[in-house]
C-alpha positions, -999 to 999 in steps of 0.1 A, spaced: 0 0 0 11 36 -7 2 60 21 4 98 19 -6 128 41 -40 142 31 -42 180 29 -55 197 60 -87 208 42 -97 171 37 -125 159 60 -114 153 96 -128 129 123 -115 150 151 -88 175 161 -65 173 191 -56 206 208 -31 211 236 -42 232 266 -15 254 283 -4 244 318 31 256 324 34 290 339 71 293 330 61 289 293 37 319 295 50 342 322 23 367 329 2 353 300 -9 318 311 -45 326 321 -51 345 289 -34 319 268 -57 293 283 -87 314 275 -76 318 239 -70 281 234 -104 274 250 -121 298 226 -104 280 197 -116 246 210 -151 259 216 -154 274 181 -143 241 164 -167 220 186 -196 244 179 -189 240 142 -198 203 145 -164 187 147 -152 166 176 -125 183 197 -101 164 220 -85 189 243 -54 176 261 -50 186 298 -20 179 320 -33 172 355 -64 176 377 -59 213 383 -53 219 346 -84 198 338 -106 218 362 -94 251 347 -102 238 312 -136 226 322 -144 261 334 -136 276 300 -149 251 275 -183 238 266 -195 203 272 -191 196 235 -153 196 240 -138 163 252 -110 165 277 -82 139 278 -57 139 306 -22 133 291 15 138 299 28 164 276 51 194 280 46 221 253 12 223 238 25 223 202 9 190 190 15 200 154 51 191 162 48 164 189 16 147 178 12 119 153 12 126 115 -16 106 101 -14 91 66 -42 76 45 -43 51 17 -74 52 -4 -81 24 -28 -97 31 -62 -135 28 -58 -133 24 -20 -156 43 3 -131 46 32 -94 47 36 -68 28 56 -49 50 80 -16 48 99 4 72 120 41 81 117 63 97 143 97 111 140 125 119 163 119 150 184 147 170 200 129 201 214 133 222 183 170 218 180 177 210 217 162 243 228 130 233 246 129 198 259 100 190 283 88 157 298 62 139 276 69 157 243 89 128 229 62 102 237 28 120 233 27 114 196 30 76 198 5 76 228 -22 94 209 -17 73 178 -19 40 197 -49 51 217 -66 60 185 -60 24 172 -36 35 145 -7 14 133 24 34 142 57 36 123 87 55 137 113 73 115 149 76 126 153 113 118 141 146 133 110 163 119 83 185 133 48 187 116 49 225 115 80 223 93 60 210 64 28 217 46 13 196 18 -12 202 -10 -25 166 -13 -9 160 -48 25 150 -35 38 186 -32 52 198 1 66 232 11 92 237 38 121 260 47 159 255 44 163 273 77 145 244 95 150 212 76 186 219 67 195 232 101 225 214 116 206 212 149 181 187 134 197 162 110 233 172 103 241 138 87 214 142 60 218 161 27 190 180 10 186 151 -14 184 126 14 158 147 32 138 149 0 140 111 -3 128 106 32 99 130 28 89 108 -1 93 74 15 79 83 49 51 108 40 44 103 3 57 137 -8 72 135 -43 80 172 -49 95 197 -25 93 235 -27 122 249 -6 117 283 8 145 301 26 141 315 61 111 316 83 99 346 103 122 366 124 125 353 160 106 321 153 121 297 179 112 267 157 140 278 133 116 289 106 86 266 106 68 270 73 33 269 89 40 304 101 51 316 67 33 299 38 4 275 36 -12 255 8 -49 263 5 -57 242 -26 -37 220 -49 -7 241 -61 -21 272 -45 1 287 -18 -10 315 6 19 338 14 19 371 34 29 404 19 45 431 40 23 457 56 38 490 68 73 504 62 85 487 94 73 451 87 102 431 101 97 402 76 95 421 44 127 407 30 117 371 40 83 374 23 100 387 -9 125 359 -9 97 333 -4 76 349 -32 105 347 -56 112 311 -48 76 301 -50 71 319 -84 102 302 -98 89 268 -87 56 274 -105 30 274 -77 0 298 -78 3 325 -51 -26 339 -30 -14 369 -11 -26 375 24 -15 405 46 10 404 73 0 417 108 29 441 105 52 449 134 39 431 165 60 436 197 60 424 233 81 448 251 112 451 230 108 417 215 95 414 179 70 386 178 68 362 149 31 370 144 14 356 113 -21 351 100 -7 321 81 -8 301 113 -45 294 107 -61 261 116 -82 244 89 -110 221 103 -138 203 85 -163 232 88 -143 261 101 -110 280 95 -96 297 126 -72 326 121 -51 341 150 -54 379 155 -30 401 173 -47 435 179 -32 448 146 -49 473 124 -46 446 97 -65 418 116 -98 423 97 -80 423 64 -61 392 73 -92 372 83 -111 384 52 -82 374 29 -81 339 43 -119 336 43 -119 343 5 -96 312 1 -121 289 18 -156 296 3 -167 261 14 -165 267 51 -168 295 77 -137 315 87 -133 334 120 -106 354 137 -98 348 173 -73 366 196 -40 346 196 -15 371 210 -12 354 244 -8 320 228 20 335 207 37 347 238 44 310 245 59 305 211 31 294 187 -4 297 174 -36 278 168 -22 257 140 9 249 162 -13 238 191 -35 214 171 -32 182 151 -61 167 130 -72 131 125 -81 127 88 -115 111 82 
């Protein structure tokens, strides 16, 4: 059988979401980050899709239950960071010609805390645990890869960044060609669009899900700079040039512009939207461009509703709604 990763816009059985629990990860922002993740979970559940919200312990579960509706299922698990896009299972499907359903299996990769920067108990095991409890056959690859580092369009095309996949803190023993071969053999990707750097100050070393996202076969959503002080203007320009040279169709969405927390420039991006079966959820940041960002993404998904939800406190912990979730393809 040949398995491959379905695109995120394919129907989903449920979505896993991680609930914040570690105060040291969100100093001064934990309560608000919890509220924002709960709003995300509630919105998806109210759209008609099953949500499995991971909670860390009894106190964390009680806090979550105060914030989410009864439609959200809570699962107590051992995990560190909430970024299930990177630590959760990547689910592949094999659909036979003429078949109604599809066989599924999960794949996990090595995880080293985004280049040995953020290692927390549970993050190296939660992916296998979720896959096995879901009844999925599990295969484990012998190289480092996070789910947020790749984004596929369902035709065998995947986009990633050189900053992340070629980073010596991940797989220094693998060449670009060897990584391409493993993306093919392990995940079914036959063509790779290599972008350059990810956003400024992204602690994941440039995950592509904060920079560029496929929204349809061969159609890539990519931010354009807003304001003269947009900190990622050069990065967007380089990504655009590479994507155009590769031959994909570009759909421009706005950037939030310069978003700061104190003196720190945040890697804020509307591209970190989460696609669910009935709903697309876009993080907003209190920027004057929020409404334009949500509207631009809504125009790319006419078959489902699109909403914007505050994600600034979630971002203070290092990620967004897409980072905090992982879907189970139907």
